[in-house]
LUMFI-711101 format. One record per atom (N, C-alpha, C): atom name; y, x, z; residue number from 1. Coordinates in Angstrom, 2 decimals, m for minus. Atoms other than C-alpha are relative to their C-alpha. Example, Ala and Ser with C-alpha at 12.3 -4.5 7.8 and 13.67 -1.06 7.14 Angstrom:
2
@atom N, v m1.19, u 0.89, w 0.00, n 1
@atom CA, v m4.50, u 12.30, w 7.80, n 1
@atom C, v 1.20, u 0.90, w 0.00, n 1
@atom N, v m1.19, u m0.82, w m0.06, n 2
@atom CA, v m1.06, u 13.67, w 7.14, n 2
@atom C, v 1.09, u m0.77, w 0.73, n 2
This chain:
149
@atom N, v 1.33, u 0.30, w m0.46, n 1
@atom CA, v 179.40, u m63.71, w m97.09, n 1
@atom C, v m0.73, u m0.83, w m1.05, n 1
@atom N, v 0.76, u 0.68, w 1.04, n 2
@atom CA, v 176.75, u m64.76, w m99.55, n 2
@atom C, v m1.10, u m0.86, w 0.62, n 2
@atom N, v 1.12, u 0.79, w m0.48, n 3
@atom CA, v 173.87, u m67.21, w m99.32, n 3
@atom C, v 0.45, u m1.23, w 0.76, n 3
@atom N, v m0.31, u 1.21, w m0.76, n 4
@atom CA, v 173.77, u m70.09, w m96.89, n 4
@atom C, v 1.19, u 0.22, w 0.92, n 4
@atom N, v m1.19, u m0.05, w m0.84, n 5
@atom CA, v 176.76, u m70.93, w m94.75, n 5
@atom C, v m0.33, u 0.56, w 1.38, n 5
@atom N, v 0.16, u m0.61, w m1.32, n 6
@atom CA, v 177.17, u m68.94, w m91.55, n 6
@atom C, v 0.22, u m1.04, w 1.09, n 6
@atom N, v m0.11, u 0.90, w m1.14, n 7
@atom CA, v 176.58, u m70.97, w m88.38, n 7
@atom C, v m0.02, u 0.84, w 1.27, n 7
@atom N, v m0.05, u m0.88, w m1.17, n 8
@atom CA, v 177.77, u m69.07, w m85.29, n 8
@atom C, v m0.85, u m0.47, w 1.17, n 8
@atom N, v 0.83, u 0.50, w m1.11, n 9
@atom CA, v 175.71, u m71.31, w m82.99, n 9
@atom C, v m1.49, u 0.29, w m0.22, n 9
@atom N, v 1.43, u m0.17, w 0.29, n 10
@atom CA, v 172.38, u m70.72, w m84.77, n 10
@atom C, v m0.36, u 1.37, w m0.57, n 10
@atom N, v 0.30, u m1.23, w 0.73, n 11
@atom CA, v 172.69, u m67.38, w m86.55, n 11
@atom C, v 0.03, u 1.26, w 0.85, n 11
@atom N, v 0.04, u m1.16, w m0.89, n 12
@atom CA, v 172.63, u m65.10, w m83.51, n 12
@atom C, v m1.42, u 0.17, w 0.52, n 12
@atom N, v m0.60, u m1.28, w 0.38, n 13
@atom CA, v 171.29, u m62.45, w m83.34, n 13
@atom C, v m0.02, u 0.21, w m1.52, n 13
@atom N, v m0.17, u m0.18, w 1.44, n 14
@atom CA, v 172.51, u m61.51, w m86.79, n 14
@atom C, v m1.08, u 0.86, w m0.63, n 14
@atom N, v 0.97, u m0.94, w 0.58, n 15
@atom CA, v 170.07, u m58.65, w m87.33, n 15
@atom C, v m1.33, u m0.67, w m0.34, n 15
@atom N, v 1.27, u 0.66, w 0.28, n 16
@atom CA, v 167.05, u m60.94, w m87.14, n 16
@atom C, v 0.16, u m1.32, w m0.74, n 16
@atom N, v m0.15, u 1.31, w 0.62, n 17
@atom CA, v 168.47, u m64.28, w m88.27, n 17
@atom C, v 0.83, u 0.01, w m1.28, n 17
@atom N, v m0.85, u m0.05, w 1.20, n 18
@atom CA, v 171.09, u m63.30, w m90.87, n 18
@atom C, v 0.31, u 1.43, w m0.43, n 18
@atom N, v m0.26, u m1.38, w 0.43, n 19
@atom CA, v 170.64, u m59.67, w m91.95, n 19
@atom C, v 0.75, u 0.07, w m1.32, n 19
@atom N, v m0.73, u 0.04, w 1.27, n 20
@atom CA, v 172.08, u m60.73, w m95.33, n 20
@atom C, v 1.52, u 0.10, w 0.20, n 20
@atom N, v m1.43, u m0.07, w m0.30, n 21
@atom CA, v 175.49, u m60.84, w m93.63, n 21
@atom C, v 0.44, u 1.38, w 0.46, n 21
@atom N, v m0.33, u m1.30, w m0.60, n 22
@atom CA, v 175.31, u m57.31, w m92.27, n 22
@atom C, v 0.08, u 1.10, w m1.05, n 22
@atom N, v m0.25, u m1.12, w 0.90, n 23
@atom CA, v 176.80, u m54.46, w m94.24, n 23
@atom C, v 0.79, u 1.06, w 0.76, n 23
@atom N, v m0.80, u m1.08, w m0.59, n 24
@atom CA, v 178.26, u m51.10, w m93.37, n 24
@atom C, v 1.43, u m0.10, w m0.50, n 24
@atom N, v m1.41, u m0.01, w 0.37, n 25
@atom CA, v 181.94, u m50.34, w m93.73, n 25
@atom C, v 0.19, u 0.19, w m1.51, n 25
@atom N, v m0.12, u m0.25, w 1.44, n 26
@atom CA, v 181.33, u m49.18, w m97.33, n 26
@atom C, v m0.85, u m0.97, w m0.84, n 26
@atom N, v 0.74, u 1.02, w 0.73, n 27
@atom CA, v 179.10, u m52.14, w m98.24, n 27
@atom C, v m1.49, u 0.22, w m0.11, n 27
@atom N, v 1.44, u m0.26, w 0.02, n 28
@atom CA, v 175.65, u m50.64, w m97.72, n 28
@atom C, v m0.73, u m1.12, w 0.73, n 28
@atom N, v 0.78, u 1.08, w m0.59, n 29
@atom CA, v 173.06, u m53.33, w m96.99, n 29
@atom C, v m0.70, u 0.45, w 1.28, n 29
@atom N, v 0.61, u m0.28, w m1.29, n 30
@atom CA, v 171.70, u m53.50, w m93.45, n 30
@atom C, v m1.45, u 0.50, w m0.12, n 30
@atom N, v 1.41, u m0.37, w 0.15, n 31
@atom CA, v 168.11, u m53.19, w m94.67, n 31
@atom C, v m0.19, u 1.45, w m0.43, n 31
@atom N, v 0.09, u m1.39, w 0.44, n 32
@atom CA, v 168.86, u m49.72, w m96.08, n 32
@atom C, v 0.22, u 1.00, w 1.13, n 32
@atom N, v m0.30, u m0.89, w m1.12, n 33
@atom CA, v 169.83, u m48.31, w m92.69, n 33
@atom C, v m1.25, u 0.23, w 0.83, n 33
@atom N, v 1.13, u m0.37, w m0.84, n 34
@atom CA, v 167.07, u m46.45, w m90.92, n 34
@atom C, v 0.24, u 1.41, w 0.53, n 34
@atom N, v m0.10, u m1.35, w m0.56, n 35
@atom CA, v 166.75, u m43.38, w m88.75, n 35
@atom C, v m0.48, u 1.02, w m1.02, n 35
@atom N, v 0.53, u m0.92, w 1.02, n 36
@atom CA, v 164.68, u m41.77, w m91.50, n 36
@atom C, v 1.04, u 0.27, w m1.09, n 36
@atom N, v m1.00, u m0.18, w 1.05, n 37
@atom CA, v 167.38, u m42.37, w m94.13, n 37
@atom C, v 1.22, u 0.79, w 0.48, n 37
@atom N, v m1.13, u m0.75, w m0.55, n 38
@atom CA, v 170.10, u m41.01, w m91.85, n 38
@atom C, v m0.39, u 1.45, w 0.23, n 38
@atom N, v 0.40, u m1.38, w m0.33, n 39
@atom CA, v 168.15, u m37.96, w m90.66, n 39
@atom C, v m0.34, u 0.81, w m1.26, n 39
@atom N, v 0.31, u m0.72, w 1.24, n 40
@atom CA, v 167.06, u m37.09, w m94.22, n 40
@atom C, v 1.25, u 0.27, w m0.83, n 40
@atom N, v m1.24, u m0.19, w 0.75, n 41
@atom CA, v 170.66, u m37.25, w m95.43, n 41
@atom C, v 0.19, u m1.00, w m1.13, n 41
@atom N, v m0.13, u 1.03, w 1.03, n 42
@atom CA, v 170.02, u m40.18, w m97.78, n 42
@atom C, v 1.20, u m0.91, w 0.30, n 42
@atom N, v m1.16, u 0.78, w m0.44, n 43
@atom CA, v 172.61, u m42.08, w m95.76, n 43
@atom C, v 0.84, u 0.90, w 0.90, n 43
@atom N, v m0.90, u m0.82, w m0.80, n 44
@atom CA, v 175.63, u m40.24, w m94.38, n 44
@atom C, v 0.34, u m0.72, w 1.30, n 44
@atom N, v m0.32, u 0.59, w m1.31, n 45
@atom CA, v 176.61, u m40.78, w m90.75, n 45
@atom C, v 1.14, u m1.01, w m0.08, n 45
@atom N, v m1.12, u 0.94, w 0.10, n 46
@atom CA, v 179.87, u m42.46, w m91.76, n 46
@atom C, v m0.42, u m1.35, w m0.58, n 46
@atom N, v 0.50, u 1.25, w 0.57, n 47
@atom CA, v 177.79, u m45.10, w m93.56, n 47
@atom C, v m0.45, u m1.01, w 1.05, n 47
@atom N, v 0.57, u 0.92, w m0.99, n 48
@atom CA, v 176.50, u m46.56, w m90.32, n 48
@atom C, v 1.07, u m0.64, w 0.89, n 48
@atom N, v m1.08, u 0.67, w m0.74, n 49
@atom CA, v 179.89, u m47.74, w m89.10, n 49
@atom C, v m0.02, u m1.50, w m0.29, n 49
@atom N, v 0.01, u 1.45, w 0.14, n 50
@atom CA, v 180.21, u m51.48, w m88.54, n 50
@atom C, v 1.16, u m0.45, w m0.89, n 50
@atom N, v m1.04, u 0.52, w 0.88, n 51
@atom CA, v 182.22, u m53.54, w m91.02, n 51
@atom C, v 0.85, u m1.04, w 0.73, n 51
@atom N, v m0.83, u 1.03, w m0.62, n 52
@atom CA, v 185.13, u m55.83, w m90.16, n 52
@atom C, v m0.61, u m1.39, w m0.15, n 52
@atom N, v 0.64, u 1.30, w 0.21, n 53
@atom CA, v 183.14, u m58.75, w m91.61, n 53
@atom C, v m1.07, u m0.26, w 1.06, n 53
@atom N, v 1.02, u 0.16, w m1.04, n 54
@atom CA, v 180.28, u m58.15, w m89.17, n 54
@atom C, v 0.66, u m0.28, w 1.34, n 54
@atom N, v m0.72, u 0.24, w m1.26, n 55
@atom CA, v 182.74, u m57.96, w m86.29, n 55
@atom C, v 0.60, u m1.40, w 0.03, n 55
@atom N, v m0.51, u 1.37, w 0.05, n 56
@atom CA, v 184.29, u m61.23, w m87.46, n 56
@atom C, v m1.13, u m1.00, w 0.29, n 56
@atom N, v 1.15, u 0.87, w m0.32, n 57
@atom CA, v 180.84, u m62.86, w m87.39, n 57
@atom C, v m0.28, u 0.03, w 1.50, n 57
@atom N, v 0.23, u m0.11, w m1.44, n 58
@atom CA, v 180.35, u m61.54, w m83.86, n 58
@atom C, v 1.09, u m0.74, w 0.78, n 58
@atom N, v m1.10, u 0.73, w m0.67, n 59
@atom CA, v 183.77, u m62.96, w m82.90, n 59
@atom C, v m0.24, u m1.50, w m0.07, n 59
@atom N, v 0.26, u 1.44, w 0.15, n 60
@atom CA, v 182.82, u m66.37, w m84.26, n 60
@atom C, v m1.16, u m0.44, w 0.88, n 60
@atom N, v 1.11, u 0.30, w m0.91, n 61
@atom CA, v 179.54, u m66.26, w m82.33, n 61
@atom C, v 0.50, u m0.08, w 1.44, n 61
@atom N, v m0.55, u m0.01, w m1.36, n 62
@atom CA, v 181.41, u m65.36, w m79.14, n 62
@atom C, v 0.82, u m1.26, w 0.26, n 62
@atom N, v m0.80, u 1.23, w m0.17, n 63
@atom CA, v 183.85, u m68.25, w m79.68, n 63
@atom C, v m0.89, u m1.23, w 0.15, n 63
@atom N, v 0.92, u 1.14, w m0.08, n 64
@atom CA, v 180.97, u m70.68, w m80.23, n 64
@atom C, v m0.65, u m0.09, w 1.38, n 64
@atom N, v 0.55, u m0.04, w m1.35, n 65
@atom CA, v 179.69, u m69.60, w m76.81, n 65
@atom C, v 1.08, u m0.16, w 1.07, n 65
@atom N, v m1.09, u 0.15, w m0.95, n 66
@atom CA, v 183.11, u m70.11, w m75.21, n 66
@atom C, v 0.50, u 1.32, w 0.56, n 66
@atom N, v m0.38, u m1.33, w m0.48, n 67
@atom CA, v 183.65, u m66.36, w m74.80, n 67
@atom C, v 1.19, u 0.50, w m0.83, n 67
@atom N, v m1.18, u m0.23, w 0.82, n 68
@atom CA, v 187.17, u m66.22, w m76.18, n 68
@atom C, v 0.58, u 1.41, w 0.13, n 68
@atom N, v m0.50, u m1.37, w m0.16, n 69
@atom CA, v 188.20, u m62.86, w m74.70, n 69
@atom C, v m0.88, u 0.98, w m0.78, n 69
@atom N, v 0.91, u m0.85, w 0.76, n 70
@atom CA, v 185.12, u m61.24, w m76.21, n 70
@atom C, v 0.28, u m0.14, w m1.50, n 70
@atom N, v m0.34, u 0.22, w 1.41, n 71
@atom CA, v 185.99, u m62.82, w m79.57, n 71
@atom C, v 1.26, u 0.76, w m0.38, n 71
@atom N, v m1.24, u m0.75, w 0.25, n 72
@atom CA, v 189.49, u m61.35, w m79.33, n 72
@atom C, v m0.29, u 1.49, w m0.10, n 72
@atom N, v 0.35, u m1.43, w 0.04, n 73
@atom CA, v 188.01, u m57.93, w m78.59, n 73
@atom C, v m0.70, u 0.36, w m1.31, n 73
@atom N, v 0.66, u m0.26, w 1.28, n 74
@atom CA, v 185.75, u m58.16, w m81.65, n 74
@atom C, v 1.01, u 0.03, w m1.14, n 74
@atom N, v m1.01, u 0.03, w 1.07, n 75
@atom CA, v 188.75, u m59.06, w m83.82, n 75
@atom C, v 0.91, u 1.23, w 0.05, n 75
@atom N, v m0.77, u m1.25, w m0.10, n 76
@atom CA, v 190.76, u m56.14, w m82.47, n 76
@atom C, v m0.82, u 1.17, w m0.54, n 76
@atom N, v 0.88, u m1.06, w 0.51, n 77
@atom CA, v 187.77, u m53.90, w m83.20, n 77
@atom C, v m0.07, u m0.05, w m1.53, n 77
@atom N, v 0.02, u 0.13, w 1.46, n 78
@atom CA, v 187.65, u m55.28, w m86.76, n 78
@atom C, v 1.24, u 0.64, w m0.62, n 78
@atom N, v m1.23, u m0.65, w 0.48, n 79
@atom CA, v 191.27, u m54.20, w m87.23, n 79
@atom C, v m0.13, u 1.52, w 0.07, n 79
@atom N, v 0.10, u m1.45, w m0.19, n 80
@atom CA, v 190.43, u m50.74, w m85.92, n 80
@atom C, v m0.92, u 0.67, w m1.02, n 80
@atom N, v 0.85, u m0.62, w 1.02, n 81
@atom CA, v 187.83, u m50.22, w m88.66, n 81
@atom C, v 0.83, u 0.57, w m1.14, n 81
@atom N, v m0.90, u m0.51, w 1.05, n 82
@atom CA, v 190.80, u m49.61, w m90.99, n 82
@atom C, v 0.80, u 1.22, w 0.45, n 82
@atom N, v m0.78, u m1.10, w m0.57, n 83
@atom CA, v 192.26, u m46.94, w m88.71, n 83
@atom C, v m0.89, u 1.24, w 0.07, n 83
@atom N, v 0.81, u m1.23, w m0.08, n 84
@atom CA, v 191.02, u m43.34, w m89.10, n 84
@atom C, v m0.31, u 0.39, w 1.44, n 84
@atom N, v 0.44, u m0.40, w m1.35, n 85
@atom CA, v 189.11, u m41.96, w m86.11, n 85
@atom C, v 1.03, u 0.85, w 0.72, n 85
@atom N, v m0.99, u m0.88, w m0.63, n 86
@atom CA, v 191.73, u m39.28, w m85.47, n 86
@atom C, v 1.20, u m0.78, w 0.53, n 86
@atom N, v m1.11, u 0.84, w m0.45, n 87
@atom CA, v 194.42, u m41.96, w m85.21, n 87
@atom C, v m0.40, u m0.79, w 1.25, n 87
@atom N, v 0.47, u 0.73, w m1.18, n 88
@atom CA, v 192.32, u m43.97, w m82.75, n 88
@atom C, v 0.04, u 0.92, w 1.22, n 88
@atom N, v m0.04, u m0.96, w m1.12, n 89
@atom CA, v 191.95, u m40.85, w m80.58, n 89
@atom C, v 1.43, u 0.32, w 0.41, n 89
@atom N, v m1.42, u m0.26, w m0.31, n 90
@atom CA, v 195.69, u m40.17, w m80.84, n 90
@atom C, v 0.57, u m1.14, w 0.83, n 90
@atom N, v m0.51, u 1.17, w m0.72, n 91
@atom CA, v 196.47, u m43.70, w m79.68, n 91
@atom C, v m0.62, u m0.07, w 1.39, n 91
@atom N, v 0.68, u m0.01, w m1.30, n 92
@atom CA, v 193.89, u m43.49, w m76.90, n 92
@atom C, v 0.73, u 0.94, w 0.95, n 92
@atom N, v m0.70, u m0.97, w m0.85, n 93
@atom CA, v 195.61, u m40.38, w m75.55, n 93
@atom C, v 1.43, u m0.43, w 0.29, n 93
@atom N, v m1.38, u 0.46, w m0.19, n 94
@atom CA, v 199.07, u m41.85, w m76.05, n 94
@atom C, v 0.08, u m1.12, w 1.04, n 94
@atom N, v 0.01, u 1.12, w m0.94, n 95
@atom CA, v 198.10, u m44.89, w m73.96, n 95
@atom C, v m0.40, u 0.39, w 1.42, n 95
@atom N, v 0.30, u m0.44, w m1.37, n 96
@atom CA, v 197.06, u m42.82, w m70.97, n 96
@atom C, v 1.29, u m0.03, w 0.81, n 96
@atom N, v m1.21, u 0.08, w m0.83, n 97
@atom CA, v 199.50, u m43.27, w m68.06, n 97
@atom C, v 0.82, u 1.28, w m0.04, n 97
@atom N, v m1.00, u m1.08, w m0.01, n 98
@atom CA, v 202.63, u m41.10, w m68.21, n 98
@atom C, v m0.13, u 0.99, w m1.16, n 98
@atom N, v 0.14, u m0.88, w 1.17, n 99
@atom CA, v 201.71, u m39.63, w m71.61, n 99
@atom C, v 1.01, u m0.30, w m1.10, n 99
@atom N, v m0.89, u 0.41, w 1.08, n 100
@atom CA, v 204.17, u m41.55, w m73.80, n 100
@atom C, v 1.19, u m0.76, w 0.55, n 100
@atom N, v m1.17, u 0.80, w m0.34, n 101
@atom CA, v 207.64, u m42.98, w m73.61, n 101
@atom C, v m0.15, u m1.38, w m0.62, n 101
@atom N, v 0.01, u 1.35, w 0.58, n 102
@atom CA, v 208.32, u m46.62, w m74.38, n 102
@atom C, v 0.25, u 0.09, w m1.50, n 102
@atom N, v m0.35, u m0.13, w 1.41, n 103
@atom CA, v 209.87, u m45.58, w m77.68, n 103
@atom C, v m1.17, u 0.54, w m0.83, n 103
@atom N, v 1.16, u m0.55, w 0.71, n 104
@atom CA, v 206.81, u m43.54, w m78.66, n 104
@atom C, v m1.07, u m1.07, w m0.20, n 104
@atom N, v 1.01, u 1.05, w 0.11, n 105
@atom CA, v 204.48, u m46.45, w m77.94, n 105
@atom C, v 0.45, u m1.11, w m0.95, n 105
@atom N, v m0.52, u 1.00, w 0.94, n 106
@atom CA, v 206.73, u m48.89, w m79.81, n 106
@atom C, v m0.16, u 0.48, w m1.44, n 106
@atom N, v 0.16, u m0.57, w 1.35, n 107
@atom CA, v 206.64, u m46.56, w m82.82, n 107
@atom C, v m1.46, u m0.09, w m0.44, n 107
@atom N, v 1.43, u 0.10, w 0.32, n 108
@atom CA, v 202.84, u m46.50, w m82.67, n 108
@atom C, v m0.36, u m1.45, w m0.33, n 108
@atom N, v 0.28, u 1.41, w 0.26, n 109
@atom CA, v 202.70, u m50.31, w m82.49, n 109
@atom C, v 0.50, u m0.40, w m1.39, n 109
@atom N, v m0.56, u 0.30, w 1.32, n 110
@atom CA, v 204.96, u m50.57, w m85.54, n 110
@atom C, v m0.85, u 0.64, w m1.10, n 110
@atom N, v 0.87, u m0.69, w 0.96, n 111
@atom CA, v 202.82, u m48.01, w m87.39, n 111
@atom C, v m1.31, u m0.77, w m0.19, n 111
@atom N, v 1.25, u 0.75, w 0.11, n 112
@atom CA, v 199.68, u m50.01, w m86.61, n 112
@atom C, v 0.19, u m1.24, w m0.87, n 112
@atom N, v m0.26, u 1.19, w 0.81, n 113
@atom CA, v 201.26, u m53.13, w m88.11, n 113
@atom C, v 0.24, u 0.35, w m1.46, n 113
@atom N, v m0.44, u m0.29, w 1.36, n 114
@atom CA, v 202.84, u m51.54, w m91.15, n 114
@atom C, v m1.01, u 0.80, w m0.82, n 114
@atom N, v 0.90, u m0.89, w 0.73, n 115
@atom CA, v 200.29, u m48.88, w m92.10, n 115
@atom C, v m1.42, u m0.55, w m0.10, n 115
@atom N, v 1.40, u 0.44, w m0.05, n 116
@atom CA, v 197.01, u m50.53, w m91.09, n 116
@atom C, v m0.18, u m1.51, w 0.04, n 116
@atom N, v 0.12, u 1.45, w m0.12, n 117
@atom CA, v 197.78, u m54.25, w m90.82, n 117
@atom C, v m0.67, u m0.44, w 1.29, n 117
@atom N, v 0.68, u 0.25, w m1.28, n 118
@atom CA, v 196.49, u m54.10, w m87.25, n 118
@atom C, v 0.96, u m0.69, w 0.98, n 118
@atom N, v m1.00, u 0.72, w m0.79, n 119
@atom CA, v 198.75, u m56.77, w m85.77, n 119
@atom C, v m0.48, u m0.31, w 1.42, n 119
@atom N, v 0.51, u 0.28, w m1.35, n 120
@atom CA, v 196.49, u m57.66, w m82.84, n 120
@atom C, v 0.08, u 1.25, w 0.87, n 120
@atom N, v m0.06, u m1.25, w m0.75, n 121
@atom CA, v 196.26, u m54.02, w m81.78, n 121
@atom C, v 1.44, u 0.39, w 0.30, n 121
@atom N, v m1.41, u m0.26, w m0.24, n 122
@atom CA, v 200.01, u m53.64, w m82.17, n 122
@atom C, v 0.49, u m0.84, w 1.18, n 122
@atom N, v m0.36, u 0.87, w m1.12, n 123
@atom CA, v 200.45, u m56.61, w m79.84, n 123
@atom C, v m0.59, u 0.49, w 1.31, n 123
@atom N, v 0.66, u m0.55, w m1.17, n 124
@atom CA, v 197.97, u m55.06, w m77.42, n 124
@atom C, v 0.80, u 1.19, w 0.54, n 124
@atom N, v m0.81, u m1.16, w m0.41, n 125
@atom CA, v 200.04, u m51.85, w m77.36, n 125
@atom C, v 1.31, u m0.47, w 0.62, n 125
@atom N, v m1.26, u 0.53, w m0.57, n 126
@atom CA, v 203.23, u m53.86, w m76.76, n 126
@atom C, v m0.25, u m0.63, w 1.37, n 126
@atom N, v 0.34, u 0.55, w m1.32, n 127
@atom CA, v 201.52, u m55.71, w m73.91, n 127
@atom C, v m0.18, u 1.13, w 1.01, n 127
@atom N, v 0.18, u m1.15, w m0.89, n 128
@atom CA, v 200.52, u m52.34, w m72.44, n 128
@atom C, v 1.35, u 0.58, w 0.41, n 128
@atom N, v m1.34, u m0.51, w m0.32, n 129
@atom CA, v 204.15, u m51.22, w m72.64, n 129
@atom C, v 0.62, u m0.82, w 1.13, n 129
@atom N, v m0.56, u 0.87, w m1.06, n 130
@atom CA, v 205.22, u m54.23, w m70.54, n 130
@atom C, v m0.63, u 0.31, w 1.35, n 130
@atom N, v 0.71, u m0.31, w m1.25, n 131
@atom CA, v 202.57, u m53.46, w m67.92, n 131
@atom C, v 0.40, u 1.38, w 0.50, n 131
@atom N, v m0.36, u m1.37, w m0.38, n 132
@atom CA, v 203.38, u m49.74, w m67.93, n 132
@atom C, v 1.42, u 0.04, w 0.56, n 132
@atom N, v m1.37, u 0.04, w m0.54, n 133
@atom CA, v 207.08, u m50.53, w m67.40, n 133
@atom C, v 0.00, u m0.53, w 1.43, n 133
@atom N, v 0.05, u 0.61, w m1.33, n 134
@atom CA, v 206.33, u m52.75, w m64.40, n 134
@atom C, v m0.64, u 0.92, w 1.03, n 134
@atom N, v 0.73, u m0.87, w m0.93, n 135
@atom CA, v 204.00, u m50.16, w m62.88, n 135
@atom C, v 0.49, u 1.45, w m0.03, n 135
@atom N, v m0.60, u m1.34, w 0.11, n 136
@atom CA, v 206.18, u m47.14, w m63.73, n 136
@atom C, v m1.01, u 1.02, w m0.52, n 136
@atom N, v 1.02, u m0.88, w 0.58, n 137
@atom CA, v 203.49, u m45.58, w m65.92, n 137
@atom C, v 0.41, u 0.60, w m1.35, n 137
@atom N, v m0.49, u m0.59, w 1.24, n 138
@atom CA, v 205.66, u m44.60, w m68.89, n 138
@atom C, v 0.55, u 1.38, w 0.27, n 138
@atom N, v m0.58, u m1.34, w m0.08, n 139
@atom CA, v 206.62, u m41.00, w m69.51, n 139
@atom C, v 1.52, u m0.16, w 0.00, n 139
@atom N, v m1.46, u 0.08, w m0.09, n 140
@atom CA, v 210.23, u m40.48, w m68.59, n 140
@atom C, v 0.62, u 0.64, w m1.23, n 140
@atom N, v m0.68, u m0.50, w 1.19, n 141
@atom CA, v 212.38, u m40.09, w m71.69, n 141
@atom C, v 1.23, u 0.80, w 0.37, n 141
@atom N, v m1.21, u m0.80, w m0.20, n 142
@atom CA, v 215.44, u m37.95, w m72.12, n 142
@atom C, v 1.21, u m0.77, w m0.50, n 142
@atom N, v m1.13, u 0.79, w 0.46, n 143
@atom CA, v 217.93, u m40.75, w m72.65, n 143
@atom C, v 1.30, u 0.51, w 0.61, n 143
@atom N, v m1.31, u m0.52, w m0.40, n 144
@atom CA, v 221.65, u m40.05, w m72.30, n 144
@atom C, v 0.39, u m0.44, w 1.40, n 144
@atom N, v m0.41, u 0.52, w m1.30, n 145
@atom CA, v 221.95, u m42.15, w m69.16, n 145
@atom C, v m0.79, u 0.53, w 1.18, n 145
@atom N, v 0.82, u m0.49, w m1.11, n 146
@atom CA, v 219.35, u m40.28, w m67.10, n 146
@atom C, v 0.73, u 1.08, w 0.79, n 146
@atom N, v m0.54, u m1.03, w m0.89, n 147
@atom CA, v 220.36, u m38.19, w m64.12, n 147
@atom C, v m1.03, u 1.11, w 0.10, n 147
@atom N, v 0.93, u m1.13, w m0.02, n 148
@atom CA, v 218.80, u m34.73, w m64.38, n 148
@atom C, v 0.29, u 0.94, w 1.16, n 148
@atom N, v m0.50, u m0.79, w m1.05, n 149
@atom CA, v 220.18, u m33.50, w m61.13, n 149
@atom C, v m0.79, u 0.65, w 0.97, n 149
């Protein structure tokens, strides 16, 4: 972040008070984003994705307002900016009730940590596993001890 120091209590909303902090995922300045530039093809659609830095600013603003769960959600979203869209959709489907075994979800959590550095999201997936186990929402695996009778 360049320029004056970011103050989460005074710099909200960012678009009007601190547009200098707003950039797309690839670093395009906020002032360059317009419907005209997108519709003319001057800016590609993928350029208008939010950056992890912007999401971190939003998280800090939420914390300054005492909205800690919202701040956590913004930080998880910041991690997801590093994950390809197809992977996000794969995980979304895998997390639907009775779609994945515990082992499959654990593998996804590990992949999120190791491949994308998305530790908060990996923890979120592991928390979901615990809830799914308690509520019997995991896909039944084919372990050696199961009765198939």
